[in-house]
CHARMM internal coordinates of N, CA and C (Angstrom, degrees):
IC EDIT
DIST 1 N 1 CA 1.4493
DIST 1 CA 1 C 1.5301
ANGL 1 N 1 CA 1 C 108.79
DIST 1 C 2 N 1.2988
ANGL 1 CA 1 C 2 N 118.19
DIHE 1 N 1 CA 1 C 2 N 109.60
DIST 2 N 2 CA 1.4621
ANGL 1 C 2 N 2 CA 120.41
DIHE 1 CA 1 C 2 N 2 CA -174.12
DIST 2 CA 2 C 1.5277
ANGL 2 N 2 CA 2 C 113.73
DIHE 1 C 2 N 2 CA 2 C -73.34
DIST 2 C 3 N 1.3482
ANGL 2 CA 2 C 3 N 118.42
DIHE 2 N 2 CA 2 C 3 N -21.12
DIST 3 N 3 CA 1.4555
ANGL 2 C 3 N 3 CA 118.02
DIHE 2 CA 2 C 3 N 3 CA -178.87
DIST 3 CA 3 C 1.5293
ANGL 3 N 3 CA 3 C 113.04
DIHE 2 C 3 N 3 CA 3 C -70.85
DIST 3 C 4 N 1.3194
ANGL 3 CA 3 C 4 N 117.26
DIHE 3 N 3 CA 3 C 4 N -11.89
DIST 4 N 4 CA 1.4542
ANGL 3 C 4 N 4 CA 120.24
DIHE 3 CA 3 C 4 N 4 CA 176.60
DIST 4 CA 4 C 1.5239
ANGL 4 N 4 CA 4 C 112.44
DIHE 3 C 4 N 4 CA 4 C -86.60
DIST 4 C 5 N 1.2769
ANGL 4 CA 4 C 5 N 117.13
DIHE 4 N 4 CA 4 C 5 N -7.59
DIST 5 N 5 CA 1.4552
ANGL 4 C 5 N 5 CA 120.93
DIHE 4 CA 4 C 5 N 5 CA 178.33
DIST 5 CA 5 C 1.5430
ANGL 5 N 5 CA 5 C 108.41
DIHE 4 C 5 N 5 CA 5 C -82.69
DIST 5 C 6 N 1.3385
ANGL 5 CA 5 C 6 N 118.54
DIHE 5 N 5 CA 5 C 6 N 110.02
DIST 6 N 6 CA 1.4601
ANGL 5 C 6 N 6 CA 119.92
DIHE 5 CA 5 C 6 N 6 CA -174.96
DIST 6 CA 6 C 1.5220
ANGL 6 N 6 CA 6 C 113.91
DIHE 5 C 6 N 6 CA 6 C -81.92
DIST 6 C 7 N 1.2891
ANGL 6 CA 6 C 7 N 117.52
DIHE 6 N 6 CA 6 C 7 N -1.44
DIST 7 N 7 CA 1.4603
ANGL 6 C 7 N 7 CA 119.85
DIHE 6 CA 6 C 7 N 7 CA -173.57
DIST 7 CA 7 C 1.5247
ANGL 7 N 7 CA 7 C 114.13
DIHE 6 C 7 N 7 CA 7 C -59.21
DIST 7 C 8 N 1.3288
ANGL 7 CA 7 C 8 N 122.61
DIHE 7 N 7 CA 7 C 8 N -53.66
DIST 8 N 8 CA 1.4715
ANGL 7 C 8 N 8 CA 118.14
DIHE 7 CA 7 C 8 N 8 CA -179.32
DIST 8 CA 8 C 1.5228
ANGL 8 N 8 CA 8 C 112.65
DIHE 7 C 8 N 8 CA 8 C -76.90
DIST 8 C 9 N 1.3311
ANGL 8 CA 8 C 9 N 117.96
DIHE 8 N 8 CA 8 C 9 N -34.62
DIST 9 N 9 CA 1.4575
ANGL 8 C 9 N 9 CA 120.03
DIHE 8 CA 8 C 9 N 9 CA -172.63
DIST 9 CA 9 C 1.5081
ANGL 9 N 9 CA 9 C 112.28
DIHE 8 C 9 N 9 CA 9 C -77.47
DIST 9 C 10 N 1.2842
ANGL 9 CA 9 C 10 N 117.85
DIHE 9 N 9 CA 9 C 10 N -29.35
DIST 10 N 10 CA 1.4555
ANGL 9 C 10 N 10 CA 119.93
DIHE 9 CA 9 C 10 N 10 CA 177.82
DIST 10 CA 10 C 1.5256
ANGL 10 N 10 CA 10 C 110.23
DIHE 9 C 10 N 10 CA 10 C -67.13
DIST 10 C 11 N 1.2911
ANGL 10 CA 10 C 11 N 118.01
DIHE 10 N 10 CA 10 C 11 N -41.83
DIST 11 N 11 CA 1.4702
ANGL 10 C 11 N 11 CA 120.07
DIHE 10 CA 10 C 11 N 11 CA 179.02
DIST 11 CA 11 C 1.5308
ANGL 11 N 11 CA 11 C 111.04
DIHE 10 C 11 N 11 CA 11 C -68.14
DIST 11 C 12 N 1.3155
ANGL 11 CA 11 C 12 N 117.72
DIHE 11 N 11 CA 11 C 12 N -37.99
DIST 12 N 12 CA 1.4614
ANGL 11 C 12 N 12 CA 120.73
DIHE 11 CA 11 C 12 N 12 CA 177.85
DIST 12 CA 12 C 1.5334
ANGL 12 N 12 CA 12 C 110.01
DIHE 11 C 12 N 12 CA 12 C -64.28
DIST 12 C 13 N 1.3119
ANGL 12 CA 12 C 13 N 116.77
DIHE 12 N 12 CA 12 C 13 N -43.03
DIST 13 N 13 CA 1.4587
ANGL 12 C 13 N 13 CA 120.21
DIHE 12 CA 12 C 13 N 13 CA 179.24
DIST 13 CA 13 C 1.5283
ANGL 13 N 13 CA 13 C 111.10
DIHE 12 C 13 N 13 CA 13 C -64.06
DIST 13 C 14 N 1.3189
ANGL 13 CA 13 C 14 N 116.71
DIHE 13 N 13 CA 13 C 14 N -44.59
DIST 14 N 14 CA 1.4626
ANGL 13 C 14 N 14 CA 119.48
DIHE 13 CA 13 C 14 N 14 CA -179.29
DIST 14 CA 14 C 1.5228
ANGL 14 N 14 CA 14 C 112.10
DIHE 13 C 14 N 14 CA 14 C -65.39
DIST 14 C 15 N 1.3000
ANGL 14 CA 14 C 15 N 117.23
DIHE 14 N 14 CA 14 C 15 N -40.38
DIST 15 N 15 CA 1.4695
ANGL 14 C 15 N 15 CA 120.39
DIHE 14 CA 14 C 15 N 15 CA 179.34
DIST 15 CA 15 C 1.5265
ANGL 15 N 15 CA 15 C 110.38
DIHE 14 C 15 N 15 CA 15 C -66.52
DIST 15 C 16 N 1.3136
ANGL 15 CA 15 C 16 N 117.07
DIHE 15 N 15 CA 15 C 16 N -39.82
DIST 16 N 16 CA 1.4666
ANGL 15 C 16 N 16 CA 119.12
DIHE 15 CA 15 C 16 N 16 CA 179.51
DIST 16 CA 16 C 1.5208
ANGL 16 N 16 CA 16 C 111.31
DIHE 15 C 16 N 16 CA 16 C -67.45
DIST 16 C 17 N 1.3366
ANGL 16 CA 16 C 17 N 118.21
DIHE 16 N 16 CA 16 C 17 N -39.82
DIST 17 N 17 CA 1.4699
ANGL 16 C 17 N 17 CA 120.35
DIHE 16 CA 16 C 17 N 17 CA 178.35
DIST 17 CA 17 C 1.5247
ANGL 17 N 17 CA 17 C 111.01
DIHE 16 C 17 N 17 CA 17 C -68.59
DIST 17 C 18 N 1.2903
ANGL 17 CA 17 C 18 N 117.80
DIHE 17 N 17 CA 17 C 18 N -38.83
DIST 18 N 18 CA 1.4614
ANGL 17 C 18 N 18 CA 119.69
DIHE 17 CA 17 C 18 N 18 CA 177.93
DIST 18 CA 18 C 1.5210
ANGL 18 N 18 CA 18 C 111.19
DIHE 17 C 18 N 18 CA 18 C -66.52
DIST 18 C 19 N 1.3157
ANGL 18 CA 18 C 19 N 116.69
DIHE 18 N 18 CA 18 C 19 N -38.32
DIST 19 N 19 CA 1.4582
ANGL 18 C 19 N 19 CA 120.25
DIHE 18 CA 18 C 19 N 19 CA 176.41
DIST 19 CA 19 C 1.5146
ANGL 19 N 19 CA 19 C 110.62
DIHE 18 C 19 N 19 CA 19 C -63.02
DIST 19 C 20 N 1.3007
ANGL 19 CA 19 C 20 N 116.10
DIHE 19 N 19 CA 19 C 20 N -45.74
DIST 20 N 20 CA 1.4563
ANGL 19 C 20 N 20 CA 119.70
DIHE 19 CA 19 C 20 N 20 CA 178.85
DIST 20 CA 20 C 1.5207
ANGL 20 N 20 CA 20 C 111.62
DIHE 19 C 20 N 20 CA 20 C -62.70
DIST 20 C 21 N 1.3026
ANGL 20 CA 20 C 21 N 116.98
DIHE 20 N 20 CA 20 C 21 N -43.54
DIST 21 N 21 CA 1.4568
ANGL 20 C 21 N 21 CA 120.72
DIHE 20 CA 20 C 21 N 21 CA -174.74
DIST 21 CA 21 C 1.5209
ANGL 21 N 21 CA 21 C 112.78
DIHE 20 C 21 N 21 CA 21 C -71.84
DIST 21 C 22 N 1.3071
ANGL 21 CA 21 C 22 N 118.21
DIHE 21 N 21 CA 21 C 22 N -44.07
DIST 22 N 22 CA 1.4609
ANGL 21 C 22 N 22 CA 120.01
DIHE 21 CA 21 C 22 N 22 CA -171.42
DIST 22 CA 22 C 1.5214
ANGL 22 N 22 CA 22 C 115.01
DIHE 21 C 22 N 22 CA 22 C -97.82
DIST 22 C 23 N 1.3196
ANGL 22 CA 22 C 23 N 117.84
DIHE 22 N 22 CA 22 C 23 N -18.24
DIST 23 N 23 CA 1.4631
ANGL 22 C 23 N 23 CA 119.10
DIHE 22 CA 22 C 23 N 23 CA -177.08
DIST 23 CA 23 C 1.5274
ANGL 23 N 23 CA 23 C 111.55
DIHE 22 C 23 N 23 CA 23 C -113.04
DIST 23 C 24 N 1.3162
ANGL 23 CA 23 C 24 N 116.77
DIHE 23 N 23 CA 23 C 24 N -53.16
DIST 24 N 24 CA 1.4600
ANGL 23 C 24 N 24 CA 118.94
DIHE 23 CA 23 C 24 N 24 CA -174.11
DIST 24 CA 24 C 1.5276
ANGL 24 N 24 CA 24 C 113.72
DIHE 23 C 24 N 24 CA 24 C -78.92
DIST 24 C 25 N 1.3011
ANGL 24 CA 24 C 25 N 117.68
DIHE 24 N 24 CA 24 C 25 N -38.52
DIST 25 N 25 CA 1.4565
ANGL 24 C 25 N 25 CA 119.78
DIHE 24 CA 24 C 25 N 25 CA -175.70
DIST 25 CA 25 C 1.5279
ANGL 25 N 25 CA 25 C 112.78
DIHE 24 C 25 N 25 CA 25 C -63.73
DIST 25 C 26 N 1.3250
ANGL 25 CA 25 C 26 N 121.61
DIHE 25 N 25 CA 25 C 26 N -46.08
DIST 26 N 26 CA 1.4686
ANGL 25 C 26 N 26 CA 118.86
DIHE 25 CA 25 C 26 N 26 CA 177.03
DIST 26 CA 26 C 1.5263
ANGL 26 N 26 CA 26 C 112.91
DIHE 25 C 26 N 26 CA 26 C -62.93
DIST 26 C 27 N 1.3294
ANGL 26 CA 26 C 27 N 117.43
DIHE 26 N 26 CA 26 C 27 N -33.18
DIST 27 N 27 CA 1.4603
ANGL 26 C 27 N 27 CA 119.62
DIHE 26 CA 26 C 27 N 27 CA 177.91
DIST 27 CA 27 C 1.5220
ANGL 27 N 27 CA 27 C 110.97
DIHE 26 C 27 N 27 CA 27 C -68.08
DIST 27 C 28 N 1.3226
ANGL 27 CA 27 C 28 N 117.03
DIHE 27 N 27 CA 27 C 28 N -38.53
DIST 28 N 28 CA 1.4514
ANGL 27 C 28 N 28 CA 119.73
DIHE 27 CA 27 C 28 N 28 CA 179.40
DIST 28 CA 28 C 1.5210
ANGL 28 N 28 CA 28 C 111.89
DIHE 27 C 28 N 28 CA 28 C -72.44
DIST 28 C 29 N 1.3183
ANGL 28 CA 28 C 29 N 117.03
DIHE 28 N 28 CA 28 C 29 N -34.04
DIST 29 N 29 CA 1.4593
ANGL 28 C 29 N 29 CA 119.61
DIHE 28 CA 28 C 29 N 29 CA 179.77
DIST 29 CA 29 C 1.5266
ANGL 29 N 29 CA 29 C 112.46
DIHE 28 C 29 N 29 CA 29 C -75.81
DIST 29 C 30 N 1.3121
ANGL 29 CA 29 C 30 N 117.36
DIHE 29 N 29 CA 29 C 30 N -13.57
DIST 30 N 30 CA 1.4524
ANGL 29 C 30 N 30 CA 121.37
DIHE 29 CA 29 C 30 N 30 CA 179.82
DIST 30 CA 30 C 1.5302
ANGL 30 N 30 CA 30 C 111.44
DIHE 29 C 30 N 30 CA 30 C -73.56
DIST 30 C 31 N 1.3268
ANGL 30 CA 30 C 31 N 116.95
DIHE 30 N 30 CA 30 C 31 N -27.97
DIST 31 N 31 CA 1.4601
ANGL 30 C 31 N 31 CA 120.59
DIHE 30 CA 30 C 31 N 31 CA -179.27
DIST 31 CA 31 C 1.5188
ANGL 31 N 31 CA 31 C 110.76
DIHE 30 C 31 N 31 CA 31 C -66.45
DIST 31 C 32 N 1.3231
ANGL 31 CA 31 C 32 N 114.67
DIHE 31 N 31 CA 31 C 32 N 142.17
DIST 32 N 32 CA 1.4607
ANGL 31 C 32 N 32 CA 119.14
DIHE 31 CA 31 C 32 N 32 CA 176.47
DIST 32 CA 32 C 1.5271
ANGL 32 N 32 CA 32 C 108.41
DIHE 31 C 32 N 32 CA 32 C -116.60
DIST 32 C 33 N 1.2878
ANGL 32 CA 32 C 33 N 115.27
DIHE 32 N 32 CA 32 C 33 N 156.71
DIST 33 N 33 CA 1.4523
ANGL 32 C 33 N 33 CA 119.53
DIHE 32 CA 32 C 33 N 33 CA 179.51
DIST 33 CA 33 C 1.5220
ANGL 33 N 33 CA 33 C 109.25
DIHE 32 C 33 N 33 CA 33 C -78.90
DIST 33 C 34 N 1.3039
ANGL 33 CA 33 C 34 N 115.92
DIHE 33 N 33 CA 33 C 34 N 150.81
DIST 34 N 34 CA 1.4595
ANGL 33 C 34 N 34 CA 120.17
DIHE 33 CA 33 C 34 N 34 CA 179.89
DIST 34 CA 34 C 1.5305
ANGL 34 N 34 CA 34 C 111.22
DIHE 33 C 34 N 34 CA 34 C -70.66
DIST 34 C 35 N 1.3037
ANGL 34 CA 34 C 35 N 116.18
DIHE 34 N 34 CA 34 C 35 N -42.82
DIST 35 N 35 CA 1.4590
ANGL 34 C 35 N 35 CA 120.73
DIHE 34 CA 34 C 35 N 35 CA 179.26
DIST 35 CA 35 C 1.5184
ANGL 35 N 35 CA 35 C 108.64
DIHE 34 C 35 N 35 CA 35 C -107.06
DIST 35 C 36 N 1.2965
ANGL 35 CA 35 C 36 N 116.04
DIHE 35 N 35 CA 35 C 36 N 113.91
DIST 36 N 36 CA 1.4549
ANGL 35 C 36 N 36 CA 119.51
DIHE 35 CA 35 C 36 N 36 CA 179.30
DIST 36 CA 36 C 1.5272
ANGL 36 N 36 CA 36 C 109.44
DIHE 35 C 36 N 36 CA 36 C -69.59
DIST 36 C 37 N 1.3116
ANGL 36 CA 36 C 37 N 117.77
DIHE 36 N 36 CA 36 C 37 N 138.71
DIST 37 N 37 CA 1.4665
ANGL 36 C 37 N 37 CA 119.26
DIHE 36 CA 36 C 37 N 37 CA -179.41
DIST 37 CA 37 C 1.5265
ANGL 37 N 37 CA 37 C 110.84
DIHE 36 C 37 N 37 CA 37 C -67.91
DIST 37 C 38 N 1.2939
ANGL 37 CA 37 C 38 N 115.78
DIHE 37 N 37 CA 37 C 38 N 141.21
DIST 38 N 38 CA 1.4606
ANGL 37 C 38 N 38 CA 121.29
DIHE 37 CA 37 C 38 N 38 CA 178.29
DIST 38 CA 38 C 1.5179
ANGL 38 N 38 CA 38 C 108.65
DIHE 37 C 38 N 38 CA 38 C -120.79
DIST 38 C 39 N 1.3108
ANGL 38 CA 38 C 39 N 114.59
DIHE 38 N 38 CA 38 C 39 N 157.84
DIST 39 N 39 CA 1.4622
ANGL 38 C 39 N 39 CA 119.93
DIHE 38 CA 38 C 39 N 39 CA 178.04
DIST 39 CA 39 C 1.5141
ANGL 39 N 39 CA 39 C 109.44
DIHE 38 C 39 N 39 CA 39 C -77.30
DIST 39 C 40 N 1.3051
ANGL 39 CA 39 C 40 N 115.44
DIHE 39 N 39 CA 39 C 40 N 137.94
DIST 40 N 40 CA 1.4503
ANGL 39 C 40 N 40 CA 120.06
DIHE 39 CA 39 C 40 N 40 CA 176.03
DIST 40 CA 40 C 1.5189
ANGL 40 N 40 CA 40 C 108.40
DIHE 39 C 40 N 40 CA 40 C -88.40
DIST 40 C 41 N 1.3014
ANGL 40 CA 40 C 41 N 114.79
DIHE 40 N 40 CA 40 C 41 N 141.65
DIST 41 N 41 CA 1.4555
ANGL 40 C 41 N 41 CA 118.05
DIHE 40 CA 40 C 41 N 41 CA 174.55
DIST 41 CA 41 C 1.5200
ANGL 41 N 41 CA 41 C 108.31
DIHE 40 C 41 N 41 CA 41 C -84.91
DIST 41 C 42 N 1.2915
ANGL 41 CA 41 C 42 N 114.93
DIHE 41 N 41 CA 41 C 42 N 127.66
DIST 42 N 42 CA 1.4478
ANGL 41 C 42 N 42 CA 119.82
DIHE 41 CA 41 C 42 N 42 CA -179.02
DIST 42 CA 42 C 1.5196
ANGL 42 N 42 CA 42 C 109.07
DIHE 41 C 42 N 42 CA 42 C -89.40
DIST 42 C 43 N 1.2837
ANGL 42 CA 42 C 43 N 116.19
DIHE 42 N 42 CA 42 C 43 N 122.76
DIST 43 N 43 CA 1.4588
ANGL 42 C 43 N 43 CA 119.69
DIHE 42 CA 42 C 43 N 43 CA 176.99
DIST 43 CA 43 C 1.5190
ANGL 43 N 43 CA 43 C 108.37
DIHE 42 C 43 N 43 CA 43 C -111.45
DIST 43 C 44 N 1.2869
ANGL 43 CA 43 C 44 N 115.69
DIHE 43 N 43 CA 43 C 44 N 117.06
DIST 44 N 44 CA 1.4596
ANGL 43 C 44 N 44 CA 121.22
DIHE 43 CA 43 C 44 N 44 CA -179.64
DIST 44 CA 44 C 1.5267
ANGL 44 N 44 CA 44 C 108.51
DIHE 43 C 44 N 44 CA 44 C -89.65
DIST 44 C 45 N 1.2754
ANGL 44 CA 44 C 45 N 115.50
DIHE 44 N 44 CA 44 C 45 N 120.24
DIST 45 N 45 CA 1.4566
ANGL 44 C 45 N 45 CA 119.58
DIHE 44 CA 44 C 45 N 45 CA 176.36
DIST 45 CA 45 C 1.5141
ANGL 45 N 45 CA 45 C 108.65
DIHE 44 C 45 N 45 CA 45 C -108.20
DIST 45 C 46 N 1.2970
ANGL 45 CA 45 C 46 N 114.40
DIHE 45 N 45 CA 45 C 46 N 139.43
DIST 46 N 46 CA 1.4505
ANGL 45 C 46 N 46 CA 119.69
DIHE 45 CA 45 C 46 N 46 CA -179.75
DIST 46 CA 46 C 1.5272
ANGL 46 N 46 CA 46 C 108.30
DIHE 45 C 46 N 46 CA 46 C -83.88
DIST 46 C 47 N 1.2988
ANGL 46 CA 46 C 47 N 118.35
DIHE 46 N 46 CA 46 C 47 N 128.37
DIST 47 N 47 CA 1.4664
ANGL 46 C 47 N 47 CA 119.30
DIHE 46 CA 46 C 47 N 47 CA -178.78
DIST 47 CA 47 C 1.5250
ANGL 47 N 47 CA 47 C 110.58
DIHE 46 C 47 N 47 CA 47 C -69.88
DIST 47 C 48 N 1.3019
ANGL 47 CA 47 C 48 N 115.39
DIHE 47 N 47 CA 47 C 48 N 138.86
DIST 48 N 48 CA 1.4619
ANGL 47 C 48 N 48 CA 120.57
DIHE 47 CA 47 C 48 N 48 CA 178.33
DIST 48 CA 48 C 1.5193
ANGL 48 N 48 CA 48 C 109.68
DIHE 47 C 48 N 48 CA 48 C -84.37
DIST 48 C 49 N 1.3132
ANGL 48 CA 48 C 49 N 117.44
DIHE 48 N 48 CA 48 C 49 N 143.97
DIST 49 N 49 CA 1.4775
ANGL 48 C 49 N 49 CA 118.83
DIHE 48 CA 48 C 49 N 49 CA 178.28
DIST 49 CA 49 C 1.5310
ANGL 49 N 49 CA 49 C 110.24
DIHE 48 C 49 N 49 CA 49 C -71.40
DIST 49 C 50 N 1.2877
ANGL 49 CA 49 C 50 N 114.40
DIHE 49 N 49 CA 49 C 50 N 149.53
DIST 50 N 50 CA 1.4560
ANGL 49 C 50 N 50 CA 119.86
DIHE 49 CA 49 C 50 N 50 CA 178.59
DIST 50 CA 50 C 1.5198
ANGL 50 N 50 CA 50 C 109.72
DIHE 49 C 50 N 50 CA 50 C -85.12
DIST 50 C 51 N 1.2732
ANGL 50 CA 50 C 51 N 114.50
DIHE 50 N 50 CA 50 C 51 N 142.76
DIST 51 N 51 CA 1.4620
ANGL 50 C 51 N 51 CA 119.64
DIHE 50 CA 50 C 51 N 51 CA 174.94
DIST 51 CA 51 C 1.5244
ANGL 51 N 51 CA 51 C 108.65
DIHE 50 C 51 N 51 CA 51 C -95.99
DIST 51 C 52 N 1.3184
ANGL 51 CA 51 C 52 N 114.76
DIHE 51 N 51 CA 51 C 52 N 100.35
DIST 52 N 52 CA 1.4583
ANGL 51 C 52 N 52 CA 119.01
DIHE 51 CA 51 C 52 N 52 CA -178.81
DIST 52 CA 52 C 1.5259
ANGL 52 N 52 CA 52 C 108.12
DIHE 51 C 52 N 52 CA 52 C -81.33
DIST 52 C 53 N 1.3133
ANGL 52 CA 52 C 53 N 117.31
DIHE 52 N 52 CA 52 C 53 N 134.68
DIST 53 N 53 CA 1.4609
ANGL 52 C 53 N 53 CA 119.03
DIHE 52 CA 52 C 53 N 53 CA -176.08
DIST 53 CA 53 C 1.5327
ANGL 53 N 53 CA 53 C 113.70
DIHE 52 C 53 N 53 CA 53 C -70.16
DIST 53 C 54 N 1.3233
ANGL 53 CA 53 C 54 N 119.15
DIHE 53 N 53 CA 53 C 54 N -21.60
DIST 54 N 54 CA 1.4707
ANGL 53 C 54 N 54 CA 120.16
DIHE 53 CA 53 C 54 N 54 CA -176.39
DIST 54 CA 54 C 1.5183
ANGL 54 N 54 CA 54 C 113.05
DIHE 53 C 54 N 54 CA 54 C -96.22
DIST 54 C 55 N 1.3345
ANGL 54 CA 54 C 55 N 118.64
DIHE 54 N 54 CA 54 C 55 N 6.27
DIST 55 N 55 CA 1.4608
ANGL 54 C 55 N 55 CA 118.93
DIHE 54 CA 54 C 55 N 55 CA 178.09
DIST 55 CA 55 C 1.4976
ANGL 55 N 55 CA 55 C 111.26
DIHE 54 C 55 N 55 CA 55 C -107.42
END
COOR INIT
IC SEED 1 N 1 CA 1 C
IC BUILD
C-alpha cells in the first residue's frame, strides 16, 4: 500500500507549511483594513413596563 509510505508526502507537507509560514503569512498580515474598527458606545435603555389590558 503506497499511501502508507510517508516519504514523499511528509516532504510535501513540510514544504507547503514552510511556504505558508514564511512567505504567505507575512504578506497577508501586511494588509490593513480600509475602515479601522471603532468602539461602539453602549447605551443601556431601561425597558418600559407593558400595560396589560386585563390587569
